[in-house]
N, C-alpha and C positions, 0 to 999 in steps of 0.2 A: 505494501498499500505506500509506505514511504515514497519507493522508487517510483510508481506511477505519478504520487504526488509533487515529485521534483521534476518529471519531466513535462508534468502539464505548466507548473511554475514557469521553468523555464521558457515553455516555448509561448507564455503569455507576459512573460516580463520584458522590461526594457533591460537595457545593456549597461552594466557596469556602472562608472561613476556617473552615468548619467542622470542615475537614480538616488535620489538625496537620502542622506542619513536621517535616521528617525532618532531622538532622545525623549524618553518617556519620562516624565518626574513625576511620581503618584506619592503624594502625604497618604498618613493612615490617620483615620477620624478628624479631619480638619473640614470644618462647616464653609460654606459657602460665604457668609457675612463676614469673616474673619480674616479679610486680606483689606488693605488700604483702598486698593483700586476697586474695591465692591462696598466702600461706605464705612470701613471700622476705623473710627477717629483713634481708637487707642493701641493699633497694632502699625507696625512699620514692614513691609512687605517689597521692598525697592526692586526685587528680582521678578517677582508676579506682576508689579506694576509697569516694569520695563516690558515683560512680554506681551502684557495688554497694550502697551503704548506701541509698540512697535508689530503688534498683530491682531488678532480679534480676541475679543471677552464675551464669553457667551453667558447671559444672565440665567438660562434656564437648562444647566446640565445636572443630570439625576442619576444617582446609583442606581442599580437594576434591584438590589437586595439590600437593607442597610445592616450588613454584615460582613467582614471583611473576607474571608475564603469564598464565600459565594458572589460576591462582585467580583472577585479576580477571576473565579471561574468563568463567569459569563465574559469578561473582559477578554479571555485568553479563547475561549471558545465561538465567540460571537452567538452564543445561543441564550432564551430564555431562562433562566434557572431552574425553573419547574420539568424542563426538559434534560437536565443532568444529573437526575436521580439523586443521591444522596450529597453529592456535591453544591446541591443548593442550599445545605445546611451548613454550619460552622464546625469546625474541627472534623471535617470527613476525608475522604480517602478521593484521590485524584485518577478517574480510570483512565487508562491509555488507550481505551477504545474512542475516546472523544479527541478530535485534532483539535490543535491550537495553532494559532495565528504564527507564532514563535518558529516552529517546527517548518511552516510553509515560506516564511521568507528565509529562512537558513538553506532550505532546499532551493532557493530562486536565486542563493549567493549571496546573502545579506551574511555579514558577523555578527554575532546576536550575542547578548550574556545580559548578566544582570548584577547588582549588588543591592545589600539591604533586605527590604522585605519584597520577596517576589510573589509568587501564589503561596499564600500561608493564612491560619494556622491548619494544618491536617498532614496527612501520610502520602507520599508518593511512591518512594523507593520501595515500599512494601510491596505495593501493586503493579509493579511492572515499568513505571518509568525511571530512567538512569540518572535524570537530573530533572532539577526544577523545570517545571511547564514555561517557567518565565526564560530559561535558557540556562546556558551554564553561568555559574555564579563566579564571581571575580573577587579580588579582594579590595579593588578600587577602581575609579573610570582612567587612571592611568595606565594601569596595567591591562585593562581590557583594550584601550587603544593602541599600547604597544604590541599586541598581539595580532592587530587587524593587519592583512596586506594591502599593500599600496593599491589606491583606487578601488578597494573594495568598501559598498556602502554599509552603513552598521546600522543594525536597531539597539540600541540600550536602554533597559529598564531600571532606573533609580530609583527605589523604594524607602523613602524615608521614613521612621517610626518616632520621630520629634515629638508630634503631638499626640503620641498615645498617652494613655494614663501612666503607665509604668515609667516612662520618660519625662512626662511633665511634673509628675510630683516630686522630681528633685530639683526642678527650677524654681527660683524666687522671682517673680516678677516684678516686684516693687523695687528690687535691687537691679533688673533690668531694664529701668526705667518707664515701665508701665503705668501710664496715670489710670488710678484706680477711679477718678472721677470723670473719665472719659469712656469708660467700659458701659456697654448696653445690658442690660439684665434683661433677658427675655421674660415674658408675663406668666411663662410655666415655671419659674424659679422665685424664689424669696429673694429680695434686693436687701442683702445682709454683710457685712464687712466680713464675712466668711465667704461667701459665696463670690465678691469681688475680687477676693484674694485669688481663689481659685482660678478663676476665669484669668487673672493677670498670668497666673504660671503657664497655664494654657497657651495664651497670647504670645507668651514670651519665648516657649517652645517652638510656636510657629515663625518666629523670626528666626530662630536657629534653623530650622528646616529652610527657608528662603535661602539664608545664607550658604549652607550646603548646596543646593541646588546651583547658586551663582556661584560656586567654586566649579562646578561641572561645565557651567557655561563660559567663562574664564579661560578654560582650558581648550576648549574648542575655538575660540575667538584668538587665543593666543596662535594656535596650528593653523588660523584660516580656513577651518572648517565651518566656521559657525554660519554662514550666508548658504550654506550647502546642507543645511542641518533643520529639520521639522523640528520644534519645541513644541511639546505637549505636556503642560502644567496643570495639573490637578488634585484629586484625592477620591479615596475609594469609598468614604460613606461621613456621615456627621460626626460630630463631637461624642465624647463619652460622658457628658454630662447627663442627667437624668432627662429623659425624652428625647434623648440624641439616639446614639447607636443602639440598633434593633428595634425602633420604629419608623413607620411609614411615613410619619409626619416631615416637613421638611428639616426640622433639626436633627434627623437621621439620614435625609437622602438628597438633599439640595446640597450641590458641592462646587467650587471654585472650578472655571475651566478657562485656561488662555492657550492660545496656540499662535506662535510665531514661524513664518516661513516666507522671508524676502523675495518679493517679486511674484508672490503666488498669492500671499495673504494680505490683504491691504492694511496698511498702518493704522491704529487707532481706530480700528473698526469695531462693531459691537454687533453681536447677534440675539434675537429673541426667540431664536429656534430652539425648540427641543430635543434634547441630545439625553440618550441613554447611553451610560459609559460600556452598554453592550455594542455599540455602533463601534467602538474604536477598533474591533477586530476588521471589518470590512474597510473602515478608513485606513488602516494602516496597509492593508492588502494592495488597495487601492492606489495608494501614494507610490506604490512598490511595482504597480504593474501586474498584480497578481490576481487572479479572478476567485473571489470566495466560493467556498463549495455550497451546494443548495442546502443543507440542511441548516444553514446560518439564518437567522433571524435577524442578525444585526444587518444595519443598512447604513453604507458609507456617507458621511457627511462632507466629503471633498467637494462638491458641489456649492455647499454653505460657504467654505473653506475660502474657494476660490473666485467667489461671486456670482457664479453661474445660475445661484438659485437664492431667492432672498428668503430661503427657511419657512414660508407662512403655512406649507403643505405639513409641517412637523409641528402641529398644535398641541400635543399632549404627549404624556410617557407614562408606561404602567410600571408599577412597583409591585414587589411581593417578598414576603417572607416566608421562611418554616423555622425549623428549629436554629435558634441562636447557640446560647449556652446550655447545658442540659441541666434545666433547674425545676423540672417539674415533675410532680409523682407519674410514673411511668414512662420517663423519659420522655414526656409528650413536649411535641411541637405547640407554636403558637402561630396559626397559618393566618397569612392578611393576603388579600388583592386590592390593588388600588390602582386610581386614575388621577394624574394632576395635570391641569390647563392652567393658562393664566390667570383663571379667576377661581378657581374651585380645587378642592382635593376632597374625592370621596375615599373611603377606606372601608373596605370589608372585611371583618373579624370572623373568620370560618368557626372558630371553635370560641364564643363568649363567655362559655363557663369556664374558662379557665382563666389564671392570671397572667395577664399580658408581660408584666414583669417577672414573673417565675413566683413558685410558690414563697409564700410568707416563711416556710421553715425550707431550711437548707435540705436541699434533695442529694444532688451529688456534686455539682458544681458552683464555684465561686461562692454563694451564701444564700441568706435569706433575698427575695425578689434579686434573683443572682443576674437577670439580664440588664439590669442597672448595675455597671461595674462600681466599686467601692471606692467613690469620692466623698470628700468632706462634706459637699452638698448632699449628698444620698444621705449620709449618716444625720445630718442636721435635720433633715426632713422626718427620717423616720423616729428620731428621739422626741420629735415634738408634734406627733402625728395627730394626738388626741387633742393638740390646744392650738398654738398659732400656725402651724405647719397643714393644720387639716387640709385646706384648699388645695396644695401643693401634693400634699399625700395622695388627694382623689386623684388629681390629673396626672400624676406618674406613676403611680402602683395600683390604686385599685382596678376592679374589673370595667370593661368597656362594652357598649352596646354593640351588638351585630353591626351595624351601620355607624360611620361617622362623616360628617361633612361640614366644611369649612369654605367660609366666603373671605378669599385672600384678600378681597379688595378693603375690608372693613375688619378683619382678622387675622393680619399676616404672622402671629404666632400660634395660630391654629388652636385657641382654647376654647371658643363656643361653638358646639355642636350642634349644628341646624338640621340634623338628618330628620328630626320629627316637626320639625316646622312644615307647617301644611303650605305655606308661602314658597317652601324650596321644593317640593314635591314633584315637579315636573323635572328642573335640574337634576334632583337626585335620581329619578328613573331613567334619564337621559345617560347619566354616568353611570350608571348600575348595568344599563345596556351594554355600553361600551365593554365594560369589565368581562360582563357574560360573553361577548362575542370575541374578544382577544383570548379568554380561558380556551373556548371552542377552537379556534383557528390556530392554537399554539398546542394543542393537545394536552390541556393542562390535566394529570389524573385529579384534580380536585373537582372537575366537574362532576364526577362520582361523590356526593356528600359523605359516605360512608369510608372515603377514602384514608388510611392512615399510615402507610408506609414510612413516613420520614418519622415516626414515634418509632421507629424500630431499626433503623440503619444504625450502624457503629458509632458510638462518639469516642473520638480520640484524646480529648481535652482530659486534663488532669483531675482528679479528686481535690475538694477543696480543702484546704489545709485548717484543720481543727485545733485549739487549744489541747 
């Protein structure tokens, strides 16, 4: 199969140095609004801002799943997550039967590799892949470039983890110069000094990530390769604060995206087209002159980048999630399907009897309410859940109805559920019908209301540490 793929790729690809390099910069748990170019007054992201200034900034980029390895599975395969079996869940196995764009690029003559967080977390070597689906792992970008043959185009995946909780909890945001007064605390979080300090730490970590990505760009500039390189700067999902990671609300799914490609992408341009990160696979192949394979649901947005389309036909994205951490009795998932357009977000919670943030008691991983990671903000809300923090406990941890509907024009933080409002019945029915059609068209197993396979797939994450 790989040999056939290589022949097909070589037959359809452009030759050698005529094809651009691709530098893929992907953050970990970094939300759309937390870049200076996207309106955050408290953070300095000069490298991201430069990419937007010299390229195109996307206002509506969304991850397919608000969870790390499932989104990365969809990026690599170019397929909706529910077609990928247990790869739709966190801490899964990566099946070698699913083709990935990195292999296709390598087979077509690209030098490929990655540093940092590639496809993760999960297992792949135990299930037939010799190397990470993101490519060969390198010590740093310098060694990757040194191994590249002259006139060979490259694809390089640089996965930062600076903005992941385990990293930003070690950062002092105030010492790094973050002005607490300039931080916007969203409505779903309490505005307290502790919360502002934690957000400051996360923003300072975003600045560190931006600087690291800037070092890679500087290497290209120094070597004279910058202008023949497509730079994509994005994130895999939203932040790890409550109602972020593992939630289909914007706080978990709306991500930054900027693309720089001199001579192809107009400098200082902005697009309102809705981009799903799954679309990267087809776009990368399109840039390289390689045809995507038929099973891909990924749709290239090269035409938007080059100005051949205004993107108005990209008016919405579909979102989903299955099991994030293993935090419910019976290893149960919390399945959702959703659609987001310019004005509304509609979410269907397929098992509303379950706790969306995980069981109140430790089941296996993380801890109580374990789909919310152990931030200071989480603990603050849980400690005062019967008192001043009850409204924040309810929105972040309590059970949710079968349907959620938010009017983004009046409620950008998505805290007022309008699903039962008679005035919104027509729009809710329209959005629900779109989700139904998408599930049918993409052969979602959840079309069967009794389908529960995701509760039974193996989970390779570790057991929670207990005293």
